[in-house]
C-alpha positions in Angstrom: -5.9 0.1 -23.1 -8.2 -2.9 -23.3 -11.7 -2.8 -21.7 -11.5 -3.2 -18.0 -13.9 -6.2 -18.0 -11.3 -8.2 -20.0 -8.4 -7.3 -17.6 -7.8 -10.8 -16.3 -7.9 -12.4 -19.7 -5.6 -9.6 -21.1 -3.0 -9.9 -18.4 -3.0 -13.7 -18.7 -2.5 -13.4 -22.4 0.2 -10.8 -22.1 1.9 -12.9 -19.4 1.9 -16.0 -21.6 3.3 -13.9 -24.5 5.9 -12.3 -22.2 4.6 -8.9 -23.2 5.6 -6.2 -20.6 2.7 -4.3 -19.0 1.8 -2.0 -16.2 -1.4 -2.2 -14.1 -3.4 -0.3 -11.5 -6.2 -1.8 -9.4 -8.4 0.1 -7.0 -9.3 -1.2 -3.5 -12.8 -2.2 -4.5 -11.7 -3.6 -7.9 -14.3 -1.5 -9.6 -12.0 0.5 -12.0 -8.8 -1.4 -12.8 -6.5 0.0 -15.5 -3.7 -1.6 -17.5 -1.4 -0.7 -20.5 1.5 -2.2 -22.3 4.7 -1.0 -20.7 5.8 0.8 -23.9 2.5 2.7 -24.3 3.8 6.3 -24.1 0.2 7.6 -24.2 -0.6 6.0 -20.8 -1.7 8.6 -18.2 -0.2 6.4 -15.5 3.5 7.0 -14.8 5.6 4.8 -12.5 9.1 4.9 -11.0 9.5 1.5 -9.3 13.0 1.2 -8.0 14.4 2.7 -11.2 11.9 1.1 -13.6 10.2 4.1 -15.4 7.9 4.7 -18.2 8.5 8.5 -18.4 11.3 11.1 -18.7 11.3 14.0 -16.2 13.7 16.0 -14.1 13.6 17.0 -10.4 12.5 20.6 -9.9 13.0 21.2 -6.2 15.5 18.7 -4.8 16.0 20.3 -1.4 13.6 19.6 1.4 13.6 23.3 2.4 11.5 24.0 -0.7 8.7 21.6 0.4 6.1 23.2 2.6 3.3 20.8 3.9 0.6 21.8 6.3 -1.8 19.2 7.7 -5.4 19.8 8.7 -6.5 16.4 10.1 -10.0 15.6 11.3 -10.6 16.2 15.0 -9.9 13.4 17.5 -13.7 13.4 18.4 -14.6 12.5 14.8 -11.8 9.9 14.7 -13.0 8.5 18.0 -16.5 7.8 16.5 -15.0 5.7 13.7 -12.6 4.0 16.1 -15.4 3.0 18.5 -17.4 1.5 15.7 -14.4 -0.6 14.7 -13.8 -1.7 18.3 -17.5 -2.7 18.6 -17.2 -4.8 15.5 -14.1 -6.5 16.9 -15.9 -7.1 20.2 -18.7 -8.9 18.3 -16.1 -11.2 16.9 -16.5 -10.0 13.3 -12.8 -9.2 12.9 -9.4 -9.5 14.6 -7.9 -6.6 12.9 -9.3 -3.7 10.9 -7.3 -1.2 8.9 -9.0 2.2 9.6 -8.2 5.1 7.3 -9.1 8.8 7.2 -8.6 11.7 4.8 -6.4 14.7 5.9 -6.7 18.0 3.9 -3.3 19.4 3.2 -1.7 22.5 1.8 1.5 21.8 -0.2 3.4 24.1 -2.5 3.5 21.7 -5.5 1.1 19.8 -7.7 0.9 16.0 -8.0 3.2 15.8 -11.0 5.9 17.8 -9.2 5.6 15.6 -6.2 5.9 12.5 -8.3 8.9 13.8 -10.1 10.8 14.6 -6.8 9.9 12.0 -4.2 12.5 9.6 -2.9 10.4 6.4 -2.6 10.6 2.7 -3.3 7.5 3.0 -5.4 6.3 6.2 -6.9 3.3 6.5 -9.3 1.1 9.2 -10.6 -2.3 8.9 -12.4 -3.0 12.2 -14.2 -5.8 14.2 -12.6 -6.3 11.5 -9.9 -3.5 10.9 -7.4 0.1 10.5 -6.6 1.5 7.7 -4.3 5.0 7.2 -2.9 4.7 3.9 -1.3 7.3 2.1 0.8 5.3 -1.2 0.8 5.7 -4.1 -1.6 2.6 -6.0 -2.5 4.1 -9.0 -4.3 7.2 -9.6 -6.4 7.7 -12.5 -8.8 11.3 -13.5 -9.8 12.6 -16.8 -11.2 9.3 -18.5 -10.4 9.3 -17.4 -6.7 6.6 -15.1 -5.3 7.3 -12.9 -2.3 5.2 -10.6 -0.2 6.3 -8.0 2.3 3.5 -7.0 4.6 4.2 -3.9 6.6 2.7 -3.4 10.1 4.1 -1.1 12.7 5.2 2.5 12.5 7.0 4.9 14.9 8.7 8.3 14.9 12.3 7.1 14.6 13.6 10.2 16.4 12.2 9.0 19.7 14.9 7.6 21.9 15.1 3.8 21.6 12.4 3.9 18.9 13.4 0.5 17.4 13.1 -1.4 20.6 9.9 0.4 21.6 8.3 -0.7 18.4 9.6 -4.2 18.3 8.6 -4.8 22.0 5.1 -3.3 21.7 2.6 -6.2 22.4 -0.2 -4.6 20.3 2.2 -4.3 17.3 3.5 -7.8 17.8 0.0 -9.3 17.7 -1.1 -7.1 14.8 2.0 -8.0 12.7 1.5 -11.7 13.5 -2.1 -11.6 12.3 -1.2 -10.0 9.0 1.7 -12.3 8.3 -0.6 -15.3 8.9 -3.2 -13.8 6.6 -0.6 -13.2 3.8 0.9 -16.6 4.2 -2.6 -18.1 3.7 -3.2 -15.8 0.7 0.0 -16.9 -1.1 -0.9 -20.5 -0.4 -3.8 -20.0 -2.8 -1.4 -19.5 -5.8 1.9 -21.0 -4.6 3.4 -24.0 -2.9 6.0 -24.3 -0.1 5.0 -21.0 1.4 7.1 -19.9 4.3 8.1 -16.8 6.3 11.7 -16.1 5.4 12.1 -12.9 7.4 10.0 -11.8 10.4 9.5 -8.3 11.8 12.5 -6.5 10.2 12.9 -2.9 11.3 13.9 -0.2 8.9 13.8 3.6 8.7 12.5 5.9 6.0 13.6 9.4 5.5 10.9 12.1 5.0 10.7 15.9 4.8 10.0 15.8 8.6 12.7 13.4 9.7 12.9 9.6 10.1 10.0 7.1 10.4 10.6 3.6 11.6 8.6 0.7 10.3 8.5 -3.1 10.5 7.9 -5.7 7.7 8.3 -9.4 7.0 9.0 -11.5 4.0 6.9 -14.4 2.9 7.9 -16.6 0.0 6.4 -19.4 -2.1 7.0 -21.4 -5.3 4.8 -20.7 -8.3 3.8 -23.3 -11.0 5.8 -23.3 -14.2 3.0 -21.7 -16.2 2.5 -18.8 -13.7 2.9 -16.2 -16.5 -0.3 -17.2 -18.1 -2.1 -17.0 -14.8 -0.9 -13.5 -13.7 -4.3 -11.8 -14.0 -6.0 -14.5 -12.0 -3.3 -14.5 -9.4 -3.5 -10.7 -8.8 -7.2 -10.8 -8.2 -7.1 -13.9 -6.0 -4.7 -12.0 -3.7 -6.7 -8.8 -3.4 -7.3 -6.8 -1.4 -3.9 -6.5 0.2 -4.2 -7.9 3.7 -2.1 -5.2 5.4 -4.6 -2.5 4.4 -7.8 -4.5 4.9 -7.6 -6.9 7.9 -8.6 -10.3 9.0 -10.7 -12.1 8.2 -10.9 -10.3 4.9 -14.5 -10.5 3.7 -16.1 -9.5 7.0 -13.5 -6.9 7.6 -14.1 -5.3 4.2 -17.8 -4.9 5.2 -16.7 -3.2 8.4 -14.4 -0.8 6.6 -17.2 0.2 4.1 -19.7 0.8 6.9 -17.3 2.9 9.1 -15.5 4.8 6.4 -18.8 5.3 4.4 -17.1 5.7 1.0 -15.1 3.8 -1.5 -11.3 4.2 -1.1 -10.8 4.1 -4.8 -7.2 3.7 -5.8 -6.0 4.4 -2.3 -4.8 1.1 -0.7 -5.2 -0.6 -4.1 -2.2 -1.9 -5.9 0.0 -1.0 -8.9 2.8 -2.7 -10.6 4.6 -3.9 -13.8 5.5 -7.1 -15.5 8.7 -7.0 -17.6 8.1 -10.2 -19.6 9.5 -12.5 -16.9 9.3 -10.9 -13.5 6.8 -8.7 -11.7 7.0 -6.0 -9.0 4.1 -4.3 -7.3 3.2 -2.1 -4.4 0.3 -1.2 -2.1 -0.9 2.3 -2.8 -0.3 3.9 0.6 1.3 7.4 1.2 -1.3 8.8 -1.1 -2.5 12.3 -2.1 -5.5 12.8 -4.3 -6.2 15.6 -6.8 -8.1 17.6 -4.2 -5.1 17.7 -1.9 -6.4 15.1 0.5 -3.8 12.9 2.1 -5.1 9.4 2.9 -3.6 7.5 5.8 -4.5 5.0 8.5 -3.5 2.0 10.6 -4.5 -1.3 12.0 -7.0 -1.4 14.9 -7.1 -4.3 17.3 -8.9 -4.9 20.6 -5.8 -3.6 22.4 -5.5 -0.3 20.3 -5.4 3.1 22.0 -7.4 5.8 20.2 -4.8 8.5 20.9 -1.9 6.4 19.6 -3.9 5.4 16.5 -5.0 9.0 15.8 -1.4 10.2 16.1 -0.1 7.4 13.9 -2.6 8.4 11.2 -1.4 12.0 11.3 2.3 11.0 11.5 1.9 9.1 8.2 1.1 12.4 6.4 4.4 13.3 4.9 6.3 13.6 1.6 9.7 12.0 1.1 11.3 15.0 -0.6 14.6 16.0 1.0 
């Protein structure tokens, strides 16, 4: 691993040389990590849609073996944070703030076992730090095209008519539109001909507790021919991910820090790999740290309801092992 202070230069160099690598960047961009993809000594393991840098076997493939107990903060404590966010929004300092909290859990497995057994689009594990099993893409790069898939809107899919309830929710409609506009502007910093190719697509994710419905969009742009030698620069230009920060970014980041009162670390950061030509990456949500604290949250707007947001934060505490 090269010194973190040289990360941008190193990734630009590796990109130009078409050297495959993996990377991990925390929310505050204070402790980014990166390795060549073939570095077997890397303490960071990934399974991104079948791309792996490890060998392991599942140890408890049936959901009946997974026991997860949640111990969330009380709604009174959540209300205090929620009210601070609404006050900041009322002052005009933000349109949308992603508010997160930490839920202590009891689970009958360690982080490595969870990593080896989750069914997730993006699974990764940093030894002695965290495991994440994210459903959300940050950016992909393929054949010179960059794509982002912001995810906003979540519901218990077992509720009757869940899809229509979520897609017709005015608060969710406004929140999703805000994030799509933010990401469209972000991609315009590094790409041309940026457009929204898919808007508010509903899909369901299976968990140990049943199905969760969620909504995402696709935004696409064209990169310059020399994009490989600018990969490090591009990643940091696009950070933090808009879906887990808010809009406008800079002021919203200040609100998040003052309300949550601690660094998020790798939670809501990004992780990904470059195979020499193409890149895939995710937002580090659905996240358990080494102290068995599950991090989750959601977007708060002026029209948010505290009970709904509190329940959404709790409902996102799950493991996709079944």
